[in-house]
C-alpha positions as CSV (number, residue, x, y, z in Angstrom):
1,M,95.7,157.4,-54.1
2,M,97.0,158.2,-57.7
3,K,95.7,160.9,-59.7
4,Y,94.3,158.5,-62.1
5,W,92.0,160.6,-64.1
6,V,92.4,164.6,-63.5
7,C,94.5,165.2,-66.0
8,L,94.3,163.4,-69.0
9,G,95.5,164.8,-71.9
10,L,97.4,167.9,-71.3
11,M,98.0,168.4,-74.7
12,I,97.5,170.2,-78.3
13,L,95.4,167.6,-80.0
14,F,92.3,168.2,-82.4
15,V,88.6,167.9,-81.1
16,G,86.0,165.7,-81.8
17,G,81.7,166.3,-82.0
18,G,78.9,164.1,-82.4
19,G,76.0,163.8,-84.6
20,L,72.5,163.1,-84.0
21,C,71.2,160.8,-86.2
22,P,73.7,157.7,-87.5
23,L,73.6,156.9,-90.4
24,K,71.7,153.6,-91.8
25,G,73.9,150.5,-91.6
26,V,76.8,151.9,-90.0
27,S,78.1,152.2,-86.3
28,G,77.2,156.0,-86.2
29,I,81.2,156.3,-84.5
30,G,83.1,159.4,-85.4
31,V,86.9,159.9,-86.3
32,N,88.8,163.1,-86.2
33,W,90.3,164.1,-89.3
34,G,93.7,165.9,-89.3
35,T,95.3,167.3,-92.2
36,Q,98.5,168.0,-90.7
37,S,100.7,166.4,-92.7
38,T,104.0,167.0,-95.4
39,H,101.8,164.8,-98.5
40,P,98.1,164.6,-97.1
41,L,95.8,162.3,-99.3
42,P,93.3,163.7,-101.4
43,P,90.2,164.5,-99.7
44,S,87.9,162.3,-102.0
45,T,90.1,159.4,-101.7
46,V,89.5,160.1,-97.4
47,V,86.2,160.2,-97.9
48,G,86.3,156.9,-99.6
49,M,88.5,155.8,-96.8
50,L,85.4,157.2,-94.1
51,R,82.6,155.3,-96.3
52,D,84.5,152.3,-97.1
53,N,85.0,151.8,-93.4
54,G,81.2,153.2,-92.1
55,F,82.4,156.1,-90.4
56,G,79.6,157.8,-89.9
57,K,80.4,161.0,-89.0
58,A,83.6,163.3,-89.4
59,K,85.4,166.0,-87.2
60,L,87.4,168.8,-88.9
61,F,89.9,171.1,-87.4
62,D,89.0,173.9,-89.6
63,A,86.7,174.9,-92.6
64,N,88.8,173.7,-95.4
65,S,86.4,174.1,-98.6
66,T,88.2,171.4,-100.4
67,I,87.8,169.0,-97.7
68,L,84.0,170.0,-97.5
69,D,83.4,170.1,-101.1
70,A,84.3,166.8,-101.1
71,L,82.2,165.8,-98.4
72,G,79.4,166.4,-99.9
73,K,76.4,164.3,-100.2
74,S,78.6,161.5,-98.7
75,G,76.1,161.0,-96.2
76,V,78.8,161.8,-93.6
77,Q,77.8,164.0,-90.7
78,V,80.5,166.4,-90.3
79,M,81.6,168.9,-87.2
80,V,83.5,172.3,-89.0
81,G,86.6,173.4,-86.2
82,I,87.3,177.0,-85.6
83,P,90.8,177.2,-84.0
84,N,91.8,179.0,-81.2
85,D,93.8,181.8,-83.2
86,M,90.5,183.2,-84.8
87,L,88.6,183.3,-81.1
88,S,89.6,187.2,-80.6
89,T,88.0,188.0,-84.0
90,L,85.1,186.2,-84.0
91,A,84.6,187.5,-80.2
92,G,85.3,190.8,-81.3
93,S,82.7,191.0,-84.4
94,M,79.1,189.6,-84.9
95,Q,80.1,190.1,-88.5
96,A,83.2,188.7,-88.4
97,A,80.6,185.4,-87.0
98,E,78.4,186.1,-89.5
99,N,80.4,186.4,-92.5
100,W,82.1,182.6,-90.8
101,V,78.6,181.2,-91.1
102,A,78.3,182.3,-94.7
103,K,81.0,181.5,-95.7
104,N,81.9,178.4,-94.1
105,L,78.3,176.7,-93.0
106,S,75.5,178.3,-95.3
107,S,77.0,177.8,-98.6
108,H,78.2,174.6,-97.9
109,I,75.0,173.1,-96.9
110,S,72.3,174.4,-99.0
111,S,74.7,174.3,-102.3
112,G,77.0,171.3,-102.0
113,G,75.1,169.3,-99.9
114,V,77.4,168.4,-96.9
115,D,75.4,167.2,-93.8
116,I,77.1,169.8,-90.7
117,R,75.8,169.0,-87.7
118,Y,78.2,170.8,-85.3
119,V,80.5,173.9,-85.1
120,A,83.8,173.5,-82.4
121,V,84.3,177.0,-80.9
122,G,87.9,176.9,-80.2
123,N,90.1,173.7,-79.8
124,E,91.2,172.7,-76.0
125,P,90.9,176.9,-75.1
126,F,91.4,176.6,-71.3
127,L,94.5,174.6,-71.6
128,N,97.2,175.3,-68.2
129,A,99.9,176.1,-71.1
130,Y,97.6,178.4,-73.1
131,N,98.3,180.6,-69.8
132,G,94.7,182.1,-69.9
133,S,95.0,183.2,-73.3
134,F,91.4,182.1,-74.5
135,L,89.6,183.4,-71.3
136,D,87.9,186.0,-72.3
137,T,87.2,185.6,-76.3
138,T,85.8,181.5,-76.0
139,L,82.8,182.4,-74.7
140,P,81.9,186.0,-76.6
141,A,82.9,183.9,-79.7
142,L,80.4,181.3,-79.3
143,Q,77.7,183.0,-78.6
144,N,78.4,185.3,-81.4
145,I,78.7,181.9,-83.8
146,Q,75.2,181.0,-82.3
147,S,73.3,184.2,-82.9
148,A,75.1,184.3,-86.5
149,I,73.5,180.4,-86.9
150,I,70.4,181.5,-85.8
151,K,70.1,184.6,-88.4
152,A,71.4,182.2,-91.4
153,G,68.1,180.1,-89.9
154,L,70.3,176.5,-89.3
155,S,69.9,176.7,-85.9
156,A,67.9,173.1,-86.3
157,Q,70.2,171.2,-87.7
158,V,74.3,172.8,-86.7
159,K,74.5,173.2,-82.4
160,V,77.4,175.0,-80.9
161,T,80.0,173.0,-78.9
162,V,83.5,174.1,-77.3
163,P,85.9,170.5,-77.4
164,L,87.6,170.9,-73.9
165,N,90.3,168.7,-72.2
166,A,89.4,166.5,-69.3
167,D,91.8,168.8,-67.1
168,V,89.1,171.5,-66.9
169,Y,87.5,169.4,-64.0
170,G,89.4,167.4,-60.9
171,S,88.4,165.6,-57.6
172,S,90.3,166.4,-54.8
173,T,90.0,162.8,-54.0
174,N,90.6,161.8,-57.2
175,L,86.8,159.6,-57.2
176,P,84.4,160.5,-59.3
177,S,81.8,161.6,-57.2
178,D,83.8,164.7,-56.0
179,G,84.2,166.3,-59.5
180,D,83.8,169.2,-59.9
181,F,85.3,172.4,-62.4
182,R,88.5,174.0,-62.0
183,S,88.7,175.9,-59.8
184,N,90.4,178.8,-61.4
185,I,87.5,178.6,-64.3
186,S,85.0,177.3,-62.4
187,T,82.5,180.7,-63.4
188,L,83.5,181.0,-66.8
189,M,82.6,176.8,-67.2
190,L,79.5,177.3,-65.9
191,Q,78.3,180.5,-67.8
192,I,79.3,178.0,-71.0
193,V,77.7,175.1,-69.7
194,Q,74.6,177.3,-69.3
195,F,74.9,178.6,-72.8
196,L,74.9,175.0,-73.8
197,S,72.2,174.2,-72.3
198,D,70.0,176.5,-73.1
199,N,70.5,175.9,-76.8
200,G,70.5,172.2,-76.7
201,A,73.8,172.0,-77.1
202,P,76.2,169.1,-75.6
203,F,79.5,169.3,-73.5
204,T,82.3,167.8,-75.2
205,V,85.4,166.4,-73.8
206,N,88.6,164.9,-75.0
207,I,90.1,162.1,-72.7
208,Y,93.2,160.2,-73.0
209,P,93.9,157.0,-70.6
210,F,97.4,157.1,-72.8
211,I,98.6,160.2,-71.6
212,S,97.3,159.1,-68.2
213,L,99.7,156.1,-68.5
214,H,102.8,158.3,-70.4
215,D,102.3,161.6,-67.5
216,D,102.7,159.1,-64.7
217,P,105.1,156.5,-64.0
218,S,103.3,155.0,-61.1
219,F,99.7,155.1,-63.0
220,P,98.7,151.5,-63.1
221,F,99.0,149.8,-66.9
222,E,96.1,147.7,-66.6
223,F,93.7,150.5,-65.3
224,A,94.2,152.4,-68.7
225,F,92.3,149.5,-70.8
226,F,88.7,148.3,-71.1
227,D,90.3,144.6,-69.9
228,G,92.7,145.1,-67.6
229,S,93.1,143.6,-64.7
230,S,94.0,146.5,-62.3
231,A,91.9,146.4,-58.7
232,P,88.8,148.1,-59.0
233,L,88.4,151.3,-57.9
234,N,85.1,151.7,-55.9
235,D,83.4,155.4,-55.6
236,K,80.9,155.1,-52.6
237,G,79.5,151.5,-54.3
238,T,80.4,152.4,-57.9
239,I,82.7,150.3,-59.5
240,Y,84.8,151.6,-62.1
241,T,87.3,149.0,-64.1
242,N,89.4,151.6,-66.4
243,V,90.2,155.0,-65.9
244,F,87.7,156.1,-69.1
245,D,84.7,155.3,-67.3
246,A,86.2,157.3,-63.8
247,N,86.9,160.2,-65.9
248,H,83.8,160.2,-68.1
249,D,81.4,160.3,-65.0
250,M,84.2,162.4,-62.9
251,L,82.5,165.2,-65.7
252,V,79.1,163.6,-65.1
253,W,79.4,164.8,-61.4
254,A,80.5,167.7,-61.9
255,L,77.6,168.9,-64.0
256,Q,74.7,167.2,-61.5
257,K,76.4,169.3,-59.2
258,H,75.4,172.3,-61.0
259,G,72.4,171.8,-62.1
260,F,72.7,170.2,-65.6
261,G,72.7,166.2,-65.1
262,N,71.2,165.5,-68.4
263,M,73.6,167.7,-70.7
264,S,74.4,165.3,-73.2
265,I,78.2,164.3,-73.5
266,I,80.4,164.0,-76.5
267,I,83.6,162.4,-76.5
268,G,85.4,164.5,-79.1
269,E,88.9,162.6,-79.1
270,I,89.5,159.2,-77.7
271,G,92.3,157.1,-78.8
272,W,96.5,155.5,-78.9
273,P,99.1,156.2,-80.6
274,T,101.5,153.3,-82.0
275,D,104.8,154.8,-82.6
276,G,107.1,157.8,-80.2
277,D,107.2,156.3,-76.8
278,M,107.5,153.1,-75.1
279,N,103.8,152.6,-74.4
280,A,102.6,153.7,-77.9
281,N,102.8,150.6,-80.2
282,L,100.6,148.9,-82.2
283,K,99.4,145.8,-79.8
284,N,98.6,148.1,-77.2
285,A,96.5,150.9,-79.5
286,Q,94.9,147.7,-80.9
287,R,94.2,146.2,-77.3
288,F,92.7,149.9,-76.6
289,N,91.0,150.7,-79.4
290,Q,89.3,147.5,-79.8
291,G,88.3,147.3,-76.0
292,F,86.7,150.9,-76.5
293,M,84.5,149.7,-80.0
294,T,83.4,146.9,-78.2
295,R,82.3,148.6,-75.6
296,Y,80.5,151.2,-78.1
297,S,79.0,148.7,-80.4
298,T,77.4,147.3,-77.9
299,G,75.9,150.5,-76.3
300,Q,77.9,149.3,-72.5
301,G,78.1,153.1,-72.0
302,T,79.5,154.3,-68.4
303,P,78.4,153.1,-64.4
304,L,76.4,157.0,-64.5
305,R,76.0,157.1,-68.2
306,P,74.5,153.0,-69.3
307,G,73.2,154.5,-73.3
308,Q,74.7,154.4,-76.3
309,L,78.1,156.7,-76.2
310,D,78.7,159.3,-78.8
311,A,82.4,159.8,-79.5
312,Y,85.0,160.4,-82.2
313,L,88.2,158.1,-82.2
314,F,91.6,159.9,-82.8
315,S,92.3,159.8,-85.1
316,L,92.1,158.7,-88.9
317,I,95.2,158.9,-90.1
318,D,98.8,159.7,-89.4
319,E,100.1,163.1,-89.5
320,D,103.8,163.5,-89.8
321,A,104.0,167.8,-89.8
322,K,101.9,167.6,-86.5
323,S,103.9,169.5,-83.5
324,I,105.2,166.8,-81.2
325,Q,104.1,168.5,-77.9
326,P,104.1,166.9,-75.5
327,G,105.7,164.1,-77.3
328,N,107.1,162.4,-80.1
329,F,103.9,160.4,-80.1
330,E,102.1,162.8,-81.5
331,R,102.5,162.0,-85.1
332,H,101.1,158.5,-84.9
333,W,97.9,158.7,-83.5
334,G,96.4,157.0,-86.6
335,L,94.1,154.1,-87.4
336,F,95.8,154.1,-90.8
337,S,98.9,155.3,-91.7
338,Y,100.4,158.3,-93.6
339,D,99.5,156.1,-97.1
340,G,96.2,155.3,-95.6
341,Q,96.9,151.6,-94.9
342,P,95.1,149.8,-91.6
343,K,97.8,149.3,-89.4
344,Y,96.1,146.6,-87.3
345,A,93.2,144.7,-87.5
346,L,90.1,146.5,-85.7
347,N,86.1,145.6,-85.7
348,L,84.3,148.8,-86.0
349,G,81.2,146.8,-85.5
350,T,80.2,148.0,-89.0
351,T,79.2,145.5,-92.1
352,T,82.1,147.2,-93.9
353,S,84.6,146.1,-90.5
354,T,83.5,142.3,-90.4
355,N,86.2,140.5,-88.9
356,G,88.4,143.4,-87.7
357,V,89.3,144.3,-91.7
358,L,89.8,147.7,-92.1
359,V,89.4,148.9,-96.0
360,A,92.8,150.6,-97.1
361,A,93.0,153.9,-99.2
362,K,92.2,153.0,-102.6
363,G,94.6,154.2,-105.5
364,I,97.2,155.3,-103.9
365,L,100.3,156.2,-106.1
366,Y,104.1,156.1,-104.5
367,M,107.0,157.9,-105.4
368,P,109.9,155.1,-107.2
369,Q,111.5,152.8,-104.9
370,K,114.3,154.7,-103.9
371,W,115.9,155.2,-100.3
372,C,118.4,157.8,-99.0
373,V,120.9,156.4,-96.4
374,M,124.4,157.1,-95.0
375,S,127.5,156.0,-97.7
376,P,129.2,152.9,-96.7
377,S,131.7,155.0,-97.4
378,A,130.9,157.6,-94.7
379,S,132.8,157.5,-91.4
380,L,130.5,158.1,-88.1
381,T,133.1,159.6,-86.5
382,D,132.9,162.7,-90.1
383,P,132.1,165.8,-87.6
384,Q,129.4,166.4,-90.6
385,V,127.7,164.1,-89.0
386,A,126.1,165.1,-86.1
387,P,125.0,168.8,-87.6
388,S,123.5,166.7,-90.8
389,V,121.3,164.4,-88.5
390,S,120.1,167.3,-86.6
391,Y,119.1,169.0,-89.8
392,A,117.4,166.5,-91.6
393,C,115.4,165.4,-88.1
394,E,114.2,169.0,-87.7
395,N,113.1,170.0,-91.0
396,A,111.6,166.1,-91.0
397,D,110.1,163.8,-89.1
398,C,112.3,161.2,-86.7
399,T,110.2,160.5,-84.1
400,S,110.2,156.7,-85.3
401,L,113.7,156.8,-83.4
402,G,113.8,156.0,-79.5
403,Y,113.8,154.5,-76.6
404,M,111.9,151.3,-77.6
405,T,109.7,152.6,-80.3
406,S,109.6,151.3,-83.6
407,C,113.2,152.2,-84.9
408,G,114.8,151.7,-81.9
409,N,117.3,149.1,-82.1
410,L,118.6,150.7,-85.2
411,T,122.3,151.3,-85.4
412,A,124.4,154.2,-85.3
413,S,124.2,154.2,-88.8
414,G,120.6,153.0,-89.2
415,N,119.7,156.1,-87.1
416,I,121.7,158.4,-89.9
417,S,119.5,156.9,-93.1
418,Y,116.5,156.9,-91.4
419,A,117.1,160.8,-90.3
420,F,118.3,161.6,-93.8
421,N,115.8,159.0,-96.2
422,S,113.1,161.0,-93.7
423,Y,114.2,164.2,-95.0
424,Y,114.5,163.1,-98.7
425,Q,110.6,161.0,-98.7
426,Q,109.3,164.8,-97.2
427,H,111.2,166.7,-100.1
428,N,110.0,164.7,-103.0
429,Q,112.9,162.2,-103.5
430,L,114.6,166.0,-104.9
431,D,118.4,164.6,-105.8
432,S,119.9,167.7,-103.8
433,T,118.4,166.9,-100.7
434,C,120.6,163.6,-100.6
435,N,123.6,165.9,-100.9
436,F,124.8,166.1,-97.4
437,P,128.1,167.4,-97.0
438,D,131.1,164.9,-96.9
439,N,129.3,162.9,-99.1
440,L,127.4,161.5,-96.5
441,S,124.8,160.0,-98.1
442,V,123.6,157.9,-101.2
443,I,120.6,157.3,-102.9
444,T,119.7,153.4,-103.1
445,T,117.4,151.1,-104.6
446,Q,117.6,148.7,-101.9
447,N,115.3,149.2,-99.3
448,P,116.8,149.7,-95.9
449,S,113.4,148.9,-93.7
450,T,114.0,146.1,-91.5
451,G,111.8,143.7,-88.7
452,G,109.2,146.9,-87.8
453,C,111.1,150.0,-88.4
454,N,110.3,151.1,-91.5
455,F,111.6,153.0,-94.1
456,T,109.1,155.5,-96.2
457,V,108.6,155.6,-99.5
458,M,105.8,158.7,-99.9
459,I,103.2,158.8,-101.7
460,A,102.9,161.0,-104.7
461,T,99.3,162.2,-104.6
462,Y,97.9,165.6,-103.6
463,Y,101.0,167.8,-102.8
464,S,103.2,166.7,-104.4
465,S,105.7,169.5,-104.6
466,Y,106.5,170.0,-100.9
467,S,108.8,172.4,-99.8
468,S,110.6,174.0,-96.4
469,S,108.4,176.8,-97.3
470,T,105.0,174.7,-97.5
471,A,106.2,173.1,-93.9
472,S,106.3,176.7,-92.1
473,S,102.6,177.4,-94.1
474,V,101.0,173.9,-92.4
475,R,99.3,174.3,-89.1
476,G,101.1,173.3,-86.1
477,C,104.0,171.9,-88.0
478,R,107.3,173.0,-86.0
479,Q,105.4,176.0,-85.1
480,H,104.1,175.8,-81.0
481,P,106.8,177.1,-78.4
482,A,107.1,173.9,-76.9
483,T,107.4,171.7,-80.0
484,A,111.5,173.1,-79.9
485,F,112.3,170.6,-76.6
486,G,110.8,167.9,-77.9
487,V,112.9,167.9,-81.2
488,A,115.9,168.8,-78.9
489,G,115.1,165.8,-76.8
490,L,114.5,163.4,-80.0
491,L,117.8,164.5,-81.4
492,S,119.6,163.9,-78.0
493,Y,119.1,160.1,-77.8
494,V,119.7,160.3,-81.4
495,L,123.1,161.8,-81.8
496,Y,123.9,159.5,-78.3
497,T,123.1,156.7,-80.2
498,I,125.5,158.1,-82.8
499,L,128.3,159.4,-81.0
């Protein structure tokens, strides 16, 4: 039997949380709000998108004060994240934990009217890829933040949790009923689960059927979806028709075996990307997300937990500065594109998304309608082509180029033009950024977009003075140790098509 759910997303992504009381008139569905973009939308614009589309909850990935201010009195419940690189400091100093709570919780709740419900302590800290870096600091940080929350008088409203990847549990037989926590972290996991239980806090897990399909060529395609025709899995009489249910209930079994059968579970991240991989496209993303939302809206749950799910979609907006570990699809998880425009129809089950019409961001300003492309007089055999494309892609975003991606059918000159334009747009259309050696590039007012391949014109709001120094300071922007491999793989493909 194939491993359908044991390793569902060995990736570095954002985490999610849940709210306690859904807003009146909305479904209660949450969404992850990421900001690893070269030109992020203004926080007030994004809050408008949340409200217009009926999202009752939002997951932030750190405690950005500007974003928290924008969420004040919005009616949106908030989960605030603590990045992994802060765990050591918070684990080693109670004062540091108290300072964090005072600055990022107390002040915004009391004077800003921000409805903060959860603190996500760490972000998938037990991934095998981290080689145990956070094993000794996650639980102490969790304990100190909880103590600081109690001291601040916020424990009745704010709960702590640790968003975890689904690889923290597994099954030797791949049946949900044989699920248990990963052997090398079992003792630590049970300590964390006990602590969460003692404090009335939930278990948060990120489940990604797309990653199952991406990582395992033999994975049955239809089993990834909620309306699939794949042969069902019979687990001692319990029938599973999709990988999400099977993976979720494997966690339920793991909790039950250790006496925590009633612990609440939050799906911190669930979604499907739209580009950067052969299975990442609009059709599959719409199919998966609508399938999930349909069952969410009807309160179907899973075989072992048939009630209403508590979940956060991943994610709200595409992020063009995100690490591309483990794949180029990492920058394309959004329900909305970089400029806040919906990618496809999706009925969220709210009054604001009737008939599947998502509401676009309002008041978006764009840079002038001009593009940087390969000069008609330039030659594909020019020795400066390869290094120029490499430079552009390493310092911009070429993840829509590749096998069976949205721009995978471009000509060689089209690939070059796409790379040049990505660099040009991310750097605010400065004339100097369309000045590649040997007169390879030229600025045009003729839109080179073709078919499903969009040559971006960047938005001109908020952080409009983007530079290479800004890129290096954006969290996760080409900083992950595995990112270079991803860039190299992408460039190999692009340069192959050119040369």
